[in-house]
Structures are given as C-alpha cells and as structure tokens.
All heavy atoms as TSV, in Angstrom:
chain	resi	resn	atom	element	x	y	z
A	1	MET	N	N	88.979	106.461	98.016
A	1	MET	CA	C	88.114	105.359	98.418
A	1	MET	C	C	88.753	104.525	99.552
A	1	MET	O	O	88.004	104.079	100.482
A	1	MET	CB	C	87.864	104.436	97.259
A	1	MET	CG	C	86.847	103.289	97.455
A	1	MET	SD	S	85.307	103.973	97.977
A	1	MET	CE	C	84.227	102.901	97.066
A	2	LEU	N	N	89.914	104.465	99.602
A	2	LEU	CA	C	90.627	103.609	100.664
A	2	LEU	C	C	90.514	104.286	102.072
A	2	LEU	O	O	90.226	103.526	103.031
A	2	LEU	CB	C	92.193	103.537	100.329
A	2	LEU	CG	C	92.968	102.792	101.377
A	2	LEU	CD1	C	92.581	101.303	101.602
A	2	LEU	CD2	C	94.457	102.802	100.970
A	3	ASP	N	N	90.380	105.671	101.989
A	3	ASP	CA	C	90.115	106.304	103.240
A	3	ASP	C	C	88.717	105.946	103.904
A	3	ASP	O	O	88.642	105.724	105.135
A	3	ASP	CB	C	90.210	107.878	103.064
A	3	ASP	CG	C	91.642	108.312	102.789
A	3	ASP	OD1	O	92.590	107.633	103.232
A	3	ASP	OD2	O	91.756	109.391	102.128
A	4	LYS	N	N	87.732	105.847	103.028
A	4	LYS	CA	C	86.494	105.495	103.482
A	4	LYS	C	C	86.446	104.042	104.002
A	4	LYS	O	O	85.737	103.729	105.028
A	4	LYS	CB	C	85.372	105.623	102.266
A	4	LYS	CG	C	85.102	107.099	101.956
A	4	LYS	CD	C	84.046	107.120	100.861
A	4	LYS	CE	C	83.692	108.549	100.496
A	4	LYS	NZ	N	82.772	108.671	99.474
A	5	ILE	N	N	87.115	103.175	103.280
A	5	ILE	CA	C	87.200	101.737	103.663
A	5	ILE	C	C	87.899	101.573	105.021
A	5	ILE	O	O	87.463	100.966	105.928
A	5	ILE	CB	C	87.811	100.899	102.637
A	5	ILE	CG1	C	86.932	100.896	101.405
A	5	ILE	CG2	C	88.186	99.473	103.179
A	5	ILE	CD1	C	87.576	100.191	100.214
A	6	LYS	N	N	88.954	102.456	105.208
A	6	LYS	CA	C	89.660	102.403	106.510
A	6	LYS	C	C	88.858	102.812	107.718
A	6	LYS	O	O	89.098	102.331	108.710
A	6	LYS	CB	C	91.027	103.191	106.484
A	6	LYS	CG	C	92.025	102.438	105.602
A	6	LYS	CD	C	93.391	103.125	105.771
A	6	LYS	CE	C	94.484	102.245	105.143
A	6	LYS	NZ	N	95.864	102.721	105.434
A	7	LEU	N	N	87.822	103.633	107.432
A	7	LEU	CA	C	86.944	104.080	108.582
A	7	LEU	C	C	86.092	102.843	109.081
A	7	LEU	O	O	85.587	102.981	110.126
A	7	LEU	CB	C	86.057	105.205	108.136
A	7	LEU	CG	C	86.655	106.509	107.830
A	7	LEU	CD1	C	85.731	107.481	107.159
A	7	LEU	CD2	C	87.323	107.071	109.089
A	8	LEU	N	N	86.032	101.905	108.237
A	8	LEU	CA	C	85.187	100.717	108.644
A	8	LEU	C	C	86.038	99.597	109.421
A	8	LEU	O	O	85.414	98.623	109.822
A	8	LEU	CB	C	84.644	100.039	107.381
A	8	LEU	CG	C	83.671	100.914	106.516
A	8	LEU	CD1	C	83.161	100.114	105.290
A	8	LEU	CD2	C	82.479	101.306	107.429
A	9	ILE	N	N	87.370	99.799	109.688
A	9	ILE	CA	C	88.138	98.913	110.335
A	9	ILE	C	C	87.572	98.680	111.768
A	9	ILE	O	O	87.159	99.601	112.461
A	9	ILE	CB	C	89.607	99.395	110.373
A	9	ILE	CG1	C	90.228	99.205	109.046
A	9	ILE	CG2	C	90.358	98.458	111.396
A	9	ILE	CD1	C	91.606	99.641	108.881
A	10	GLY	N	N	87.375	97.358	112.093
A	10	GLY	CA	C	86.817	97.075	113.382
A	10	GLY	C	C	85.391	96.906	113.399
A	10	GLY	O	O	84.698	96.464	114.393
A	11	GLN	N	N	84.672	97.115	112.315
A	11	GLN	CA	C	83.226	97.043	112.100
A	11	GLN	C	C	82.765	95.859	111.234
A	11	GLN	O	O	83.522	95.366	110.452
A	11	GLN	CB	C	82.761	98.354	111.336
A	11	GLN	CG	C	82.998	99.599	112.031
A	11	GLN	CD	C	82.278	99.771	113.304
A	11	GLN	OE1	O	81.156	99.548	113.391
A	11	GLN	NE2	N	83.060	100.156	114.299
A	12	PRO	N	N	81.542	95.207	111.528
A	12	PRO	CA	C	81.194	94.216	110.711
A	12	PRO	C	C	80.685	94.676	109.317
A	12	PRO	O	O	80.017	95.739	109.345
A	12	PRO	CB	C	79.913	93.688	111.620
A	12	PRO	CG	C	79.489	94.851	112.426
A	12	PRO	CD	C	80.706	95.633	112.694
A	13	ILE	N	N	81.141	94.004	108.320
A	13	ILE	CA	C	80.797	94.370	106.948
A	13	ILE	C	C	80.285	93.175	106.230
A	13	ILE	O	O	80.641	92.043	106.566
A	13	ILE	CB	C	81.936	95.077	106.314
A	13	ILE	CG1	C	83.166	94.126	106.157
A	13	ILE	CG2	C	82.275	96.303	106.967
A	13	ILE	CD1	C	84.330	94.541	105.173
A	14	GLY	N	N	79.663	93.451	105.119
A	14	GLY	CA	C	79.415	92.430	104.069
A	14	GLY	C	C	80.199	92.733	102.852
A	14	GLY	O	O	80.329	93.867	102.502
A	15	VAL	N	N	80.667	91.705	102.255
A	15	VAL	CA	C	81.407	91.945	100.911
A	15	VAL	C	C	80.765	91.094	99.906
A	15	VAL	O	O	80.611	89.903	100.043
A	15	VAL	CB	C	82.930	91.483	101.221
A	15	VAL	CG1	C	83.717	91.636	99.872
A	15	VAL	CG2	C	83.565	92.208	102.321
A	16	SER	N	N	80.439	91.647	98.773
A	16	SER	CA	C	80.024	90.936	97.668
A	16	SER	C	C	81.088	90.951	96.564
A	16	SER	O	O	81.753	91.904	96.321
A	16	SER	CB	C	78.679	91.622	97.013
A	16	SER	OG	O	79.051	92.882	96.573
A	17	PHE	N	N	81.139	89.804	95.911
A	17	PHE	CA	C	82.232	89.560	94.907
A	17	PHE	C	C	81.608	89.537	93.569
A	17	PHE	O	O	80.429	89.436	93.308
A	17	PHE	CB	C	82.846	88.223	95.118
A	17	PHE	CG	C	83.539	88.165	96.410
A	17	PHE	CD1	C	83.057	87.474	97.523
A	17	PHE	CD2	C	84.734	88.880	96.704
A	17	PHE	CE1	C	83.761	87.373	98.658
A	17	PHE	CE2	C	85.424	88.774	97.899
A	17	PHE	CZ	C	84.875	88.073	98.912
A	18	LYS	N	N	82.414	89.850	92.507
A	18	LYS	CA	C	82.050	89.915	91.166
A	18	LYS	C	C	81.582	88.559	90.628
A	18	LYS	O	O	80.658	88.569	89.710
A	18	LYS	CB	C	83.276	90.402	90.244
A	18	LYS	CG	C	83.652	91.826	90.617
A	18	LYS	CD	C	84.716	92.323	89.722
A	18	LYS	CE	C	85.061	93.714	90.155
A	18	LYS	NZ	N	86.290	94.133	89.391
A	19	ASN	N	N	81.893	87.500	91.309
A	19	ASN	CA	C	81.408	86.102	90.859
A	19	ASN	C	C	80.021	85.805	91.407
A	19	ASN	O	O	79.584	84.699	91.244
A	19	ASN	CB	C	82.450	85.072	91.292
A	19	ASN	CG	C	82.651	84.959	92.675
A	19	ASN	OD1	O	81.947	85.522	93.517
A	19	ASN	ND2	N	83.684	84.044	93.036
A	20	GLY	N	N	79.463	86.748	92.253
A	20	GLY	CA	C	78.133	86.475	92.810
A	20	GLY	C	C	78.096	85.939	94.170
A	20	GLY	O	O	77.082	85.944	94.844
A	21	LEU	N	N	79.201	85.552	94.678
A	21	LEU	CA	C	79.326	84.986	96.084
A	21	LEU	C	C	79.495	86.316	97.060
A	21	LEU	O	O	79.799	87.320	96.686
A	21	LEU	CB	C	80.483	84.157	96.305
A	21	LEU	CG	C	80.405	82.870	95.460
A	21	LEU	CD1	C	81.780	82.019	95.647
A	21	LEU	CD2	C	79.276	82.002	95.829
A	22	SER	N	N	79.323	85.986	98.306
A	22	SER	CA	C	79.464	87.042	99.398
A	22	SER	C	C	79.860	86.424	100.614
A	22	SER	O	O	79.775	85.234	100.918
A	22	SER	CB	C	78.192	87.806	99.584
A	22	SER	OG	O	77.157	86.904	100.090
A	23	VAL	N	N	80.543	87.298	101.487
A	23	VAL	CA	C	80.985	86.850	102.740
A	23	VAL	C	C	80.681	87.971	103.793
A	23	VAL	O	O	80.449	89.150	103.289
A	23	VAL	CB	C	82.501	86.572	102.821
A	23	VAL	CG1	C	82.796	85.312	102.034
A	23	VAL	CG2	C	83.316	87.683	102.448
A	24	SER	N	N	80.771	87.672	105.047
A	24	SER	CA	C	80.632	88.757	105.962
A	24	SER	C	C	81.611	88.495	107.217
A	24	SER	O	O	82.045	87.414	107.395
A	24	SER	CB	C	79.263	88.910	106.552
A	24	SER	OG	O	78.814	87.671	107.247
A	25	GLY	N	N	81.998	89.662	107.940
A	25	GLY	CA	C	82.923	89.425	108.945
A	25	GLY	C	C	83.270	90.869	109.443
A	25	GLY	O	O	82.678	91.857	109.165
A	26	VAL	N	N	84.344	90.868	110.273
A	26	VAL	CA	C	84.893	92.231	110.779
A	26	VAL	C	C	86.076	92.583	110.020
A	26	VAL	O	O	86.977	91.706	109.814
A	26	VAL	CB	C	85.211	92.111	112.304
A	26	VAL	CG1	C	85.884	93.260	112.847
A	26	VAL	CG2	C	83.986	91.618	113.145
A	27	LEU	N	N	86.115	93.808	109.491
A	27	LEU	CA	C	87.121	94.295	108.747
A	27	LEU	C	C	88.373	94.464	109.742
A	27	LEU	O	O	88.244	95.273	110.668
A	27	LEU	CB	C	86.826	95.600	108.016
A	27	LEU	CG	C	87.874	96.230	107.172
A	27	LEU	CD1	C	88.190	95.179	106.036
A	27	LEU	CD2	C	87.396	97.593	106.596
A	28	CYS	N	N	89.509	93.854	109.431
A	28	CYS	CA	C	90.626	93.922	110.314
A	28	CYS	C	C	91.647	94.960	109.743
A	28	CYS	O	O	92.302	95.664	110.634
A	28	CYS	CB	C	91.343	92.652	110.359
A	28	CYS	SG	S	90.430	91.315	111.235
A	29	ASN	N	N	91.774	94.978	108.466
A	29	ASN	CA	C	92.758	95.952	107.872
A	29	ASN	C	C	92.485	96.143	106.344
A	29	ASN	O	O	91.729	95.382	105.799
A	29	ASN	CB	C	94.225	95.361	107.939
A	29	ASN	CG	C	95.247	96.427	107.951
A	29	ASN	OD1	O	94.942	97.607	107.656
A	29	ASN	ND2	N	96.506	96.054	108.022
A	30	ALA	N	N	93.005	97.236	105.877
A	30	ALA	CA	C	92.782	97.547	104.426
A	30	ALA	C	C	94.086	98.328	103.910
A	30	ALA	O	O	94.474	99.161	104.742
A	30	ALA	CB	C	91.523	98.427	104.135
A	31	ASN	N	N	94.536	97.936	102.770
A	31	ASN	CA	C	95.585	98.745	102.203
A	31	ASN	C	C	95.259	98.965	100.777
A	31	ASN	O	O	94.127	98.778	100.302
A	31	ASN	CB	C	96.998	97.956	102.266
A	31	ASN	CG	C	97.096	96.593	101.649
A	31	ASN	OD1	O	96.470	96.329	100.551
A	31	ASN	ND2	N	97.769	95.692	102.218
A	32	GLU	N	N	96.206	99.475	99.927
A	32	GLU	CA	C	95.798	99.786	98.515
A	32	GLU	C	C	95.589	98.640	97.645
A	32	GLU	O	O	95.066	98.710	96.469
A	32	GLU	CB	C	96.961	100.695	98.004
A	32	GLU	CG	C	98.410	100.293	98.178
A	32	GLU	CD	C	99.024	100.610	99.539
A	32	GLU	OE1	O	98.643	101.427	100.176
A	32	GLU	OE2	O	99.748	99.670	99.960
A	33	ASP	N	N	95.895	97.366	98.127
A	33	ASP	CA	C	95.755	96.232	97.270
A	33	ASP	C	C	94.535	95.407	97.756
A	33	ASP	O	O	93.893	94.597	96.842
A	33	ASP	CB	C	97.082	95.295	97.320
A	33	ASP	CG	C	98.233	96.120	96.703
A	33	ASP	OD1	O	97.982	96.845	95.718
A	33	ASP	OD2	O	99.308	95.986	97.263
A	34	GLU	N	N	94.308	95.219	99.036
A	34	GLU	CA	C	93.413	94.249	99.553
A	34	GLU	C	C	92.851	94.613	100.882
A	34	GLU	O	O	93.213	95.521	101.532
A	34	GLU	CB	C	94.130	92.799	99.628
A	34	GLU	CG	C	95.200	92.915	100.726
A	34	GLU	CD	C	96.100	91.625	100.839
A	34	GLU	OE1	O	95.955	90.731	99.879
A	34	GLU	OE2	O	96.834	91.488	101.762
A	35	ILE	N	N	91.766	93.760	101.338
A	35	ILE	CA	C	91.262	94.083	102.616
A	35	ILE	C	C	91.471	92.728	103.433
A	35	ILE	O	O	91.626	91.686	102.723
A	35	ILE	CB	C	89.617	94.310	102.571
A	35	ILE	CG1	C	88.892	93.102	101.960
A	35	ILE	CG2	C	89.318	95.585	101.939
A	35	ILE	CD1	C	87.442	93.242	102.243
A	36	CYS	N	N	91.602	92.832	104.736
A	36	CYS	CA	C	91.582	91.624	105.537
A	36	CYS	C	C	90.431	91.536	106.379
A	36	CYS	O	O	90.087	92.498	107.039
A	36	CYS	CB	C	92.974	91.877	106.451
A	36	CYS	SG	S	93.220	90.516	107.657
A	37	LEU	N	N	89.754	90.398	106.373
A	37	LEU	CA	C	88.431	90.198	107.001
A	37	LEU	C	C	88.580	89.074	107.903
A	37	LEU	O	O	89.114	88.010	107.565
A	37	LEU	CB	C	87.410	89.911	105.979
A	37	LEU	CG	C	85.997	89.977	106.278
A	37	LEU	CD1	C	85.551	91.451	106.697
A	37	LEU	CD2	C	85.151	89.506	105.146
A	38	MET	N	N	88.082	89.228	109.179
A	38	MET	CA	C	87.927	88.119	110.130
A	38	MET	C	C	86.552	87.497	109.948
A	38	MET	O	O	85.560	88.144	110.147
A	38	MET	CB	C	88.147	88.654	111.571
A	38	MET	CG	C	88.040	87.593	112.665
A	38	MET	SD	S	89.372	86.379	112.650
A	38	MET	CE	C	90.656	87.400	113.287
A	39	GLU	N	N	86.543	86.231	109.577
A	39	GLU	CA	C	85.306	85.498	109.265
A	39	GLU	C	C	85.104	84.382	110.245
A	39	GLU	O	O	86.078	83.787	110.722
A	39	GLU	CB	C	85.415	84.894	107.820
A	39	GLU	CG	C	85.503	85.936	106.684
A	39	GLU	CD	C	85.623	85.248	105.343
A	39	GLU	OE1	O	85.192	84.116	105.217
A	39	GLU	OE2	O	86.192	85.956	104.541
A	40	TYR	N	N	83.860	84.052	110.587
A	40	TYR	CA	C	83.481	82.950	111.440
A	40	TYR	C	C	83.459	81.656	110.525
A	40	TYR	O	O	82.824	81.663	109.451
A	40	TYR	CB	C	82.103	83.292	112.038
A	40	TYR	CG	C	81.529	82.099	112.764
A	40	TYR	CD1	C	82.017	81.714	114.119
A	40	TYR	CD2	C	80.456	81.396	112.252
A	40	TYR	CE1	C	81.428	80.632	114.780
A	40	TYR	CE2	C	79.920	80.278	112.887
A	40	TYR	CZ	C	80.453	80.025	114.120
A	40	TYR	OH	O	79.880	78.868	114.831
A	41	LEU	N	N	83.970	80.666	111.064
A	41	LEU	CA	C	83.944	79.368	110.428
A	41	LEU	C	C	82.822	78.428	111.010
A	41	LEU	O	O	81.904	78.068	110.468
A	41	LEU	CB	C	85.306	78.613	110.454
A	41	LEU	CG	C	86.446	79.262	109.636
A	41	LEU	CD1	C	87.632	78.457	109.796
A	41	LEU	CD2	C	86.064	79.282	108.293
A	42	TYR	N	N	83.127	78.021	112.267
A	42	TYR	CA	C	82.152	77.119	112.987
A	42	TYR	C	C	82.597	77.042	114.469
A	42	TYR	O	O	83.763	77.420	114.801
A	42	TYR	CB	C	82.125	75.760	112.433
A	42	TYR	CG	C	83.434	75.099	112.454
A	42	TYR	CD1	C	83.887	74.312	113.467
A	42	TYR	CD2	C	84.237	75.240	111.287
A	42	TYR	CE1	C	85.100	73.668	113.448
A	42	TYR	CE2	C	85.506	74.511	111.381
A	42	TYR	CZ	C	85.853	73.752	112.368
A	42	TYR	OH	O	87.079	73.075	112.345
A	43	GLN	N	N	81.672	76.778	115.352
A	43	GLN	CA	C	81.854	76.738	116.840
A	43	GLN	C	C	82.572	78.027	117.202
A	43	GLN	O	O	82.165	79.031	117.058
A	43	GLN	CB	C	82.456	75.419	117.207
A	43	GLN	CG	C	81.681	74.212	117.005
A	43	GLN	CD	C	82.353	72.907	117.438
A	43	GLN	OE1	O	83.496	72.824	117.516
A	43	GLN	NE2	N	81.479	71.905	117.388
A	44	ALA	N	N	83.823	77.755	117.713
A	44	ALA	CA	C	84.667	78.990	118.247
A	44	ALA	C	C	85.727	79.143	117.259
A	44	ALA	O	O	86.816	79.751	117.640
A	44	ALA	CB	C	85.114	78.716	119.616
A	45	LYS	N	N	85.715	78.855	115.969
A	45	LYS	CA	C	86.709	78.858	115.010
A	45	LYS	C	C	86.525	80.247	114.067
A	45	LYS	O	O	85.472	80.306	113.522
A	45	LYS	CB	C	86.817	77.752	114.080
A	45	LYS	CG	C	86.912	76.397	114.831
A	45	LYS	CD	C	88.389	76.242	115.473
A	45	LYS	CE	C	88.342	74.912	116.018
A	45	LYS	NZ	N	89.171	74.759	117.229
A	46	PHE	N	N	87.557	81.005	113.987
A	46	PHE	CA	C	87.571	82.195	113.118
A	46	PHE	C	C	88.816	82.064	112.281
A	46	PHE	O	O	89.800	81.513	112.661
A	46	PHE	CB	C	87.543	83.499	113.904
A	46	PHE	CG	C	86.317	83.611	114.761
A	46	PHE	CD1	C	86.202	83.043	116.018
A	46	PHE	CD2	C	85.250	84.394	114.239
A	46	PHE	CE1	C	84.898	83.243	116.735
A	46	PHE	CE2	C	84.181	84.545	114.985
A	46	PHE	CZ	C	83.932	83.951	116.181
A	47	VAL	N	N	88.703	82.739	111.077
A	47	VAL	CA	C	89.876	82.715	110.255
A	47	VAL	C	C	90.060	84.206	109.671
A	47	VAL	O	O	88.986	84.832	109.358
A	47	VAL	CB	C	89.695	81.764	109.048
A	47	VAL	CG1	C	88.478	82.088	108.175
A	47	VAL	CG2	C	91.007	81.530	108.150
A	48	GLN	N	N	91.224	84.578	109.340
A	48	GLN	CA	C	91.508	85.911	108.888
A	48	GLN	C	C	91.806	85.654	107.318
A	48	GLN	O	O	92.781	84.891	107.063
A	48	GLN	CB	C	92.649	86.557	109.632
A	48	GLN	CG	C	92.681	87.977	109.491
A	48	GLN	CD	C	93.824	88.540	110.406
A	48	GLN	OE1	O	94.907	88.327	110.137
A	48	GLN	NE2	N	93.360	89.452	111.448
A	49	LYS	N	N	91.017	86.300	106.456
A	49	LYS	CA	C	91.251	86.140	105.022
A	49	LYS	C	C	91.489	87.380	104.315
A	49	LYS	O	O	90.991	88.517	104.723
A	49	LYS	CB	C	89.998	85.442	104.394
A	49	LYS	CG	C	89.801	84.031	104.728
A	49	LYS	CD	C	88.776	83.443	103.986
A	49	LYS	CE	C	88.565	81.935	104.274
A	49	LYS	NZ	N	87.552	81.284	103.470
A	50	HIS	N	N	92.300	87.397	103.331
A	50	HIS	CA	C	92.635	88.636	102.442
A	50	HIS	C	C	91.914	88.513	101.117
A	50	HIS	O	O	91.982	87.445	100.482
A	50	HIS	CB	C	94.212	88.606	102.257
A	50	HIS	CG	C	94.923	88.800	103.647
A	50	HIS	ND1	N	95.346	90.029	104.031
A	50	HIS	CD2	C	95.258	87.857	104.554
A	50	HIS	CE1	C	95.967	89.783	105.164
A	50	HIS	NE2	N	95.860	88.573	105.527
A	51	TYR	N	N	91.327	89.632	100.768
A	51	TYR	CA	C	90.611	89.621	99.460
A	51	TYR	C	C	91.133	90.882	98.645
A	51	TYR	O	O	91.076	91.993	99.074
A	51	TYR	CB	C	89.060	89.796	99.662
A	51	TYR	CG	C	88.564	88.655	100.322
A	51	TYR	CD1	C	88.078	88.638	101.685
A	51	TYR	CD2	C	88.357	87.447	99.654
A	51	TYR	CE1	C	87.570	87.494	102.280
A	51	TYR	CE2	C	87.734	86.311	100.236
A	51	TYR	CZ	C	87.477	86.428	101.548
A	51	TYR	OH	O	86.838	85.179	102.280
A	52	ASP	N	N	91.533	90.516	97.345
A	52	ASP	CA	C	92.002	91.623	96.374
A	52	ASP	C	C	90.813	92.464	95.943
A	52	ASP	O	O	89.736	91.877	95.721
A	52	ASP	CB	C	92.680	90.831	95.253
A	52	ASP	CG	C	93.488	91.847	94.515
A	52	ASP	OD1	O	92.970	93.024	94.021
A	52	ASP	OD2	O	94.725	91.524	94.257
A	53	TYR	N	N	90.929	93.703	95.831
A	53	TYR	CA	C	89.969	94.677	95.347
A	53	TYR	C	C	89.384	94.218	93.974
A	53	TYR	O	O	88.256	94.460	93.730
A	53	TYR	CB	C	90.431	96.103	95.311
A	53	TYR	CG	C	90.616	96.733	96.732
A	53	TYR	CD1	C	91.923	97.140	97.134
A	53	TYR	CD2	C	89.597	96.739	97.645
A	53	TYR	CE1	C	92.090	97.713	98.307
A	53	TYR	CE2	C	89.768	97.315	98.848
A	53	TYR	CZ	C	90.997	97.822	99.264
A	53	TYR	OH	O	91.251	98.380	100.411
A	54	GLU	N	N	90.235	93.634	93.188
A	54	GLU	CA	C	89.830	93.232	91.849
A	54	GLU	C	C	88.715	92.242	91.893
A	54	GLU	O	O	87.966	92.080	90.925
A	54	GLU	CB	C	91.054	92.696	91.024
A	54	GLU	CG	C	92.118	93.716	90.668
A	54	GLU	CD	C	93.243	93.187	89.922
A	54	GLU	OE1	O	93.155	91.926	89.601
A	54	GLU	OE2	O	94.251	93.844	89.707
A	55	LEU	N	N	88.558	91.379	92.959
A	55	LEU	CA	C	87.549	90.434	93.118
A	55	LEU	C	C	86.228	91.007	93.660
A	55	LEU	O	O	85.211	90.408	93.639
A	55	LEU	CB	C	87.940	89.341	94.031
A	55	LEU	CG	C	89.292	88.689	93.668
A	55	LEU	CD1	C	89.633	87.661	94.784
A	55	LEU	CD2	C	89.090	87.846	92.383
A	56	ILE	N	N	86.353	92.233	94.337
A	56	ILE	CA	C	85.242	92.839	95.054
A	56	ILE	C	C	84.345	93.662	94.233
A	56	ILE	O	O	84.747	94.512	93.529
A	56	ILE	CB	C	85.770	93.588	96.329
A	56	ILE	CG1	C	86.487	92.510	97.313
A	56	ILE	CG2	C	84.573	94.199	97.097
A	56	ILE	CD1	C	87.231	93.269	98.299
A	57	GLN	N	N	83.018	93.361	94.356
A	57	GLN	CA	C	82.039	94.243	93.659
A	57	GLN	C	C	81.588	95.349	94.587
A	57	GLN	O	O	81.250	96.532	94.225
A	57	GLN	CB	C	80.842	93.427	93.333
A	57	GLN	CG	C	79.730	94.259	92.482
A	57	GLN	CD	C	78.633	93.452	91.990
A	57	GLN	OE1	O	78.591	92.168	92.296
A	57	GLN	NE2	N	77.770	94.001	91.200
A	58	GLY	N	N	81.416	95.073	96.020
A	58	GLY	CA	C	80.914	96.080	96.863
A	58	GLY	C	C	81.236	95.719	98.359
A	58	GLY	O	O	81.354	94.468	98.602
A	59	ILE	N	N	81.320	96.644	99.114
A	59	ILE	CA	C	81.633	96.531	100.595
A	59	ILE	C	C	80.434	97.338	101.328
A	59	ILE	O	O	80.153	98.476	101.004
A	59	ILE	CB	C	82.957	97.066	101.050
A	59	ILE	CG1	C	84.008	96.311	100.344
A	59	ILE	CG2	C	83.018	97.097	102.606
A	59	ILE	CD1	C	85.428	96.815	100.546
A	60	TYR	N	N	79.758	96.617	102.200
A	60	TYR	CA	C	78.521	97.120	102.799
A	60	TYR	C	C	78.650	97.109	104.279
A	60	TYR	O	O	78.901	96.056	104.894
A	60	TYR	CB	C	77.315	96.407	102.338
A	60	TYR	CG	C	77.171	96.260	100.847
A	60	TYR	CD1	C	77.745	95.277	100.131
A	60	TYR	CD2	C	76.720	97.373	100.191
A	60	TYR	CE1	C	77.727	95.206	98.743
A	60	TYR	CE2	C	76.604	97.356	98.815
A	60	TYR	CZ	C	77.165	96.301	98.115
A	60	TYR	OH	O	77.107	96.167	96.651
A	61	ILE	N	N	78.349	98.255	104.971
A	61	ILE	CA	C	78.330	98.338	106.504
A	61	ILE	C	C	76.996	97.657	106.966
A	61	ILE	O	O	75.956	97.798	106.177
A	61	ILE	CB	C	78.415	99.748	106.987
A	61	ILE	CG1	C	78.778	99.643	108.466
A	61	ILE	CG2	C	77.288	100.533	106.625
A	61	ILE	CD1	C	79.277	101.048	108.939
A	62	TYR	N	N	77.086	96.994	108.093
A	62	TYR	CA	C	75.755	96.374	108.501
A	62	TYR	C	C	74.889	97.442	109.050
A	62	TYR	O	O	75.323	98.418	109.656
A	62	TYR	CB	C	76.184	95.581	109.881
A	62	TYR	CG	C	76.453	94.045	109.451
A	62	TYR	CD1	C	77.476	93.684	108.577
A	62	TYR	CD2	C	75.646	93.072	109.973
A	62	TYR	CE1	C	77.640	92.371	108.378
A	62	TYR	CE2	C	75.864	91.720	109.600
A	62	TYR	CZ	C	76.827	91.399	108.844
A	62	TYR	OH	O	77.044	90.092	108.595
A	63	PRO	N	N	73.546	97.215	108.890
A	63	PRO	CA	C	72.541	98.173	109.396
A	63	PRO	C	C	72.365	97.997	110.841
A	63	PRO	O	O	72.800	96.969	111.391
A	63	PRO	CB	C	71.340	97.793	108.562
A	63	PRO	CG	C	71.511	96.278	108.302
A	63	PRO	CD	C	72.936	96.156	108.079
A	64	SER	N	N	71.788	98.986	111.437
A	64	SER	CA	C	71.506	98.926	112.802
A	64	SER	C	C	70.341	97.924	113.120
A	64	SER	O	O	69.696	97.523	112.105
A	64	SER	CB	C	71.139	100.281	113.496
A	64	SER	OG	O	69.950	100.773	112.737
A	65	CYS	N	N	70.204	97.450	114.262
A	65	CYS	CA	C	69.107	96.422	114.599
A	65	CYS	C	C	67.789	97.090	114.871
A	65	CYS	O	O	67.188	96.909	115.962
A	65	CYS	CB	C	69.616	95.598	115.786
A	65	CYS	SG	S	70.929	94.570	115.433
A	66	ASP	N	N	67.272	97.864	113.888
A	66	ASP	CA	C	65.876	98.511	114.079
A	66	ASP	C	C	64.955	97.401	113.840
A	66	ASP	O	O	65.034	96.380	113.152
A	66	ASP	CB	C	65.784	99.554	113.014
A	66	ASP	CG	C	66.743	100.789	113.293
A	66	ASP	OD1	O	67.120	100.883	114.511
A	66	ASP	OD2	O	66.975	101.511	112.358
A	67	ASN	N	N	63.708	97.651	114.325
A	67	ASN	CA	C	62.610	96.747	114.258
A	67	ASN	C	C	62.241	96.484	112.742
A	67	ASN	O	O	61.729	95.436	112.439
A	67	ASN	CB	C	61.334	97.274	114.886
A	67	ASN	CG	C	61.503	97.210	116.397
A	67	ASN	OD1	O	62.245	96.486	116.920
A	67	ASN	ND2	N	60.752	97.999	117.144
A	68	GLU	N	N	62.470	97.427	111.872
A	68	GLU	CA	C	62.059	97.129	110.372
A	68	GLU	C	C	62.939	96.067	109.875
A	68	GLU	O	O	62.527	95.474	108.828
A	68	GLU	CB	C	62.338	98.466	109.569
A	68	GLU	CG	C	63.709	98.938	109.484
A	68	GLU	CD	C	63.978	100.214	108.824
A	68	GLU	OE1	O	63.693	101.302	109.490
A	68	GLU	OE2	O	64.176	100.260	107.647
A	69	PHE	N	N	64.065	95.692	110.456
A	69	PHE	CA	C	64.877	94.648	109.776
A	69	PHE	C	C	64.565	93.284	110.483
A	69	PHE	O	O	65.056	92.253	110.025
A	69	PHE	CB	C	66.391	94.827	109.952
A	69	PHE	CG	C	66.882	96.172	109.147
A	69	PHE	CD1	C	67.243	97.229	109.831
A	69	PHE	CD2	C	66.767	96.020	107.676
A	69	PHE	CE1	C	67.593	98.385	109.065
A	69	PHE	CE2	C	67.129	97.179	107.022
A	69	PHE	CZ	C	67.616	98.375	107.727
A	70	LEU	N	N	63.823	93.242	111.566
A	70	LEU	CA	C	63.561	91.995	112.194
A	70	LEU	C	C	62.316	91.200	111.656
A	70	LEU	O	O	61.360	92.059	111.240
A	70	LEU	CB	C	63.264	92.210	113.732
A	70	LEU	CG	C	64.523	92.977	114.497
A	70	LEU	CD1	C	64.116	93.224	116.024
A	70	LEU	CD2	C	65.767	92.064	114.448
A	71	ASN	N	N	62.366	89.899	111.639
A	71	ASN	CA	C	61.282	89.194	111.105
A	71	ASN	C	C	60.203	89.001	112.239
A	71	ASN	O	O	60.386	88.848	113.320
A	71	ASN	CB	C	61.744	87.794	110.595
A	71	ASN	CG	C	62.612	88.007	109.435
A	71	ASN	OD1	O	62.447	88.935	108.693
A	71	ASN	ND2	N	63.514	87.011	109.271
C-alpha cells in the first residue's frame, strides 16, 4: 500500500479521518508510519503537517476538472 501512496507525492489529495474530519493538500512525503501533507492556512500561509496512518480512513486523489464536476 505504501508504494501506491508514494506515487501520489507531489499531487493534491484529500484525506478523511476516522473521526469524521477531513483535510486536503499536496502530499509531500510518506513513510511506513505517516504521511506529510502541505496544507493551506490563509492568505499566503501554508503548513506542513504529519498524520499517522492509524488516524486515516482514506486517501483520495483529486479528480480532473471535467465539466461534470463544475457547478
């Protein structure tokens, strides 16, 4: 599974957690214990956060910008 996650490094992803919350950002790194995600805070501020796999329910790659997703 780690090999599939590492293929997403540098890509925008969504992460859902077991507690029902979610975040999105660019995947910076992944190892056997956690992922590192660059998240947008506000204005021109970004933060790099680490999330343990035990907290994660799912990792999702962003869809392409096809017309079917636009409002």
